[in-house]
C-alpha positions in Angstrom: -63.4 -13.9 -103.5 -60.1 -13.1 -102.0 -57.4 -12.7 -104.7 -53.8 -12.1 -104.5 -52.3 -10.6 -107.6 -48.8 -10.2 -108.5 -47.0 -8.4 -111.2 -43.4 -8.6 -112.3 -43.5 -8.3 -116.0 -41.8 -4.8 -116.6 -39.7 -2.3 -114.9 -41.9 -2.0 -111.6 -43.1 -4.8 -109.6 -46.1 -5.3 -107.4 -48.5 -7.3 -105.4 -52.4 -6.7 -104.0 -54.9 -8.3 -102.5 -58.8 -7.6 -103.3 -61.9 -8.9 -101.6 -64.4 -8.9 -104.2 -64.4 -5.4 -106.0 -62.6 -3.6 -103.5 -58.7 -3.6 -103.0 -57.6 -4.1 -99.6 -53.7 -3.3 -100.1 -51.2 -2.9 -103.1 -47.7 -2.6 -103.1 -46.2 -1.0 -106.3 -42.2 0.0 -106.9 -39.2 -0.1 -109.0 -36.0 -2.3 -107.9 -33.2 -3.8 -108.8 -34.5 -7.4 -108.6 -37.9 -8.5 -108.8 -36.6 -12.1 -107.2 -35.3 -10.5 -104.0 -38.3 -8.4 -103.2 -41.3 -10.1 -104.8 -42.4 -12.2 -101.7 -41.5 -9.4 -99.2 -44.2 -7.5 -101.3 -46.6 -10.5 -100.9 -46.2 -10.4 -97.0 -46.8 -6.7 -97.1 -49.9 -7.0 -99.1 -51.4 -9.9 -97.0 -50.1 -7.7 -93.5 -51.8 -4.5 -94.6 -55.0 -6.4 -95.8 -55.4 -8.5 -92.7 -55.4 -11.6 -94.1 -53.2 -14.8 -94.5 -52.3 -17.0 -97.7 -54.9 -19.1 -96.1 -57.6 -16.8 -96.4 -57.1 -16.8 -100.1 -59.6 -18.2 -102.7 -57.3 -17.8 -105.6 -54.3 -16.2 -107.4 -53.9 -13.8 -110.4 -50.4 -13.0 -112.0 -49.5 -11.0 -115.3 -48.2 -13.6 -118.0 -46.9 -11.6 -121.0 -45.9 -9.9 -123.0 -42.8 -8.1 -121.1 -39.4 -8.8 -119.6 -38.6 -12.6 -119.8 -36.8 -12.7 -116.7 -39.6 -10.6 -114.9 -42.2 -12.7 -116.1 -40.7 -16.2 -115.1 -40.2 -14.7 -111.4 -43.7 -13.5 -110.9 -45.1 -17.1 -112.6 -42.5 -19.2 -110.5 -43.7 -17.2 -107.5 -47.4 -17.7 -107.9 -47.4 -21.4 -109.1 -45.2 -22.4 -106.1 -47.9 -20.7 -103.8 -50.9 -22.1 -106.0 -49.4 -25.7 -105.5 -48.7 -25.1 -101.7 -52.4 -23.7 -101.1 -54.2 -25.7 -104.0 -55.6 -22.9 -105.6 -56.4 -21.9 -109.2 -54.8 -18.9 -111.1 -56.0 -16.4 -113.4 -53.2 -15.5 -115.9 -53.9 -11.6 -116.8 -52.5 -10.2 -120.1 -50.0 -7.2 -119.3 -51.6 -4.9 -122.3 -54.9 -5.7 -121.0 -54.1 -4.4 -117.7 -52.7 -0.7 -119.1 -55.5 -0.8 -121.5 -58.5 -1.2 -118.5 -56.4 2.0 -116.5 -56.7 4.1 -119.1 -60.3 3.4 -120.3 -62.9 5.8 -120.8 -66.4 4.4 -122.5 -66.2 5.2 -126.2 -62.4 5.3 -126.5 -60.5 3.6 -129.0 -57.0 2.8 -126.9 -53.5 1.2 -127.9 -51.6 -0.2 -124.8 -47.8 -0.3 -125.4 -44.6 -2.0 -123.9 -41.2 -1.1 -124.5 -40.4 -4.4 -126.1 -36.3 -3.4 -126.7 -34.5 -3.8 -129.9 -36.6 -0.8 -131.1 -39.6 -2.2 -130.8 -43.0 -2.2 -128.7 -45.3 -4.8 -127.5 -48.5 -3.3 -129.0 -52.7 -4.2 -128.8 -55.7 -2.3 -129.6 -58.9 -2.4 -128.0 -62.5 0.0 -127.6 -64.2 0.5 -124.4 -67.8 0.0 -124.6 -70.7 -1.3 -122.3 -68.0 -1.1 -119.4 -65.9 -3.4 -120.7 -63.2 -3.5 -123.4 -63.2 -5.1 -126.8 -59.7 -6.4 -127.7 -59.6 -5.2 -131.8 -56.1 -6.2 -132.5 -54.2 -8.8 -130.9 -50.7 -8.3 -129.0 -47.7 -8.1 -131.6 -44.3 -7.3 -131.2 -43.9 -4.3 -133.6 -41.5 -1.5 -134.9 -42.7 2.3 -134.6 -42.9 2.3 -138.6 -45.3 -1.0 -138.0 -47.4 0.3 -135.2 -48.2 3.9 -136.8 -49.6 1.5 -140.0 -51.7 -0.3 -137.4 -52.9 2.4 -136.0 -53.8 4.0 -139.3 -55.8 0.9 -140.0 -57.8 0.5 -136.6 -58.1 4.1 -136.0 -59.3 6.8 -138.4 -60.0 9.4 -135.3 -58.8 10.1 -131.9 -56.5 7.3 -130.3 -55.9 6.9 -126.4 -52.2 6.0 -125.9 -50.9 4.2 -123.2 -47.8 2.5 -121.6 -43.8 3.1 -121.9 -43.9 1.8 -125.2 -46.1 4.6 -126.2 -44.1 7.4 -124.2 -41.0 5.8 -125.6 -41.9 7.2 -128.8 -44.0 10.1 -128.0 -42.3 12.3 -130.5 -42.8 9.9 -133.7 -46.6 9.2 -132.2 -47.0 13.2 -132.1 -45.6 13.7 -135.3 -47.6 11.4 -137.4 -50.8 11.6 -135.9 -50.7 15.2 -134.5 -53.7 16.1 -132.5 -55.5 12.6 -132.9 -52.6 11.4 -130.5 -54.1 11.2 -126.9 -51.8 10.4 -124.2 -53.3 9.1 -121.0 -52.8 10.4 -117.6 -49.1 9.7 -116.1 -50.5 7.1 -113.7 -51.8 4.9 -116.4 -48.7 3.7 -118.2 -47.2 1.4 -115.6 -49.2 -2.2 -114.8 -50.9 -2.0 -111.5 -51.5 -5.1 -109.2 -54.6 -4.0 -107.9 -56.0 -3.6 -112.0 -54.2 -7.4 -112.4 -56.3 -8.5 -109.3 -59.3 -7.0 -110.8 -59.0 -8.4 -114.2 -58.2 -11.9 -112.6 -61.2 -11.6 -110.5 -63.3 -11.6 -113.8 -61.4 -14.4 -115.4 -62.1 -16.1 -112.5 -66.0 -15.2 -112.7 -65.8 -16.7 -116.7 -64.2 -19.9 -115.4 -61.0 -18.5 -116.9 -58.7 -19.7 -114.1 -56.4 -22.5 -114.3 -54.5 -24.9 -112.3 -50.7 -23.7 -111.7 -49.2 -26.5 -114.0 -51.1 -25.0 -117.1 -50.4 -21.7 -116.6 -47.6 -20.3 -119.3 -45.9 -17.1 -120.2 -47.0 -15.5 -123.5 -43.6 -14.0 -124.6 -44.6 -12.8 -128.3 -40.9 -13.3 -129.8 -37.9 -15.5 -129.0 -35.4 -14.3 -125.8 -31.8 -12.7 -126.6 -30.2 -16.1 -125.6 -32.8 -18.3 -128.1 -31.6 -15.7 -130.9 -27.9 -15.5 -129.9 -28.0 -19.6 -130.1 -29.5 -19.9 -133.4 -26.9 -17.3 -134.7 -24.0 -19.5 -133.2 -25.7 -22.6 -134.9 -26.4 -21.2 -138.1 -22.5 -19.9 -138.1 -21.2 -23.3 -137.2 -23.3 -24.7 -139.7 -25.2 -26.5 -137.3 -28.9 -26.1 -136.5 -31.5 -27.0 -133.7 -33.4 -29.3 -134.9 -33.6 -32.8 -132.8 -31.9 -35.8 -134.1 -34.1 -38.3 -135.2 -34.1 -41.8 -133.2 -33.7 -44.9 -134.8 
């Protein structure tokens, strides 16, 4: 199966083409505008892989959590391609990507992304039998809450990965001491190549969807939604729709 994968959920962005279990090409970069560069990255990986859009059997894209704007850019690009090519899409969770990149058999891992506003998006995994089991679902947590969750799930050593873990590294080390094991540097950003591999597994399990059924996973309200709610509250209004006669 030949899959094109796209990731625009975090500070970096990427695109990759995988054929069965082999990654044929990948572009991975940091840029000031994902929207400006992502389709160029798609064209580049297709050219590098020696394939065209017509050769694809499916698409994969990160659906969250992550940057609200970034997620919309990736989803819009992939949905547009999927509609034009009449292909199904695998929606891949970003923290699953980070955990897969850092996993070693027997590890307990916490993957975390910087969620801004003093929070991280975090989830916990156990690497076993060549795969991963998610033992704590994705949540938006403050550092104190995250430490409590780590204590509840991980009495022994814990592998920490993602830019959210690096953001509060000093706090984690102070609280966990030698139990805190940070993943190698190359593991802390999601890679489109890993998105492609996880997407392949979702296709094999029958969990790919039509493009119109693909939806982002935000975990919390956007800054714009919060600002609107505050304005409505301060003006004595609310956002409940008016009832019809």
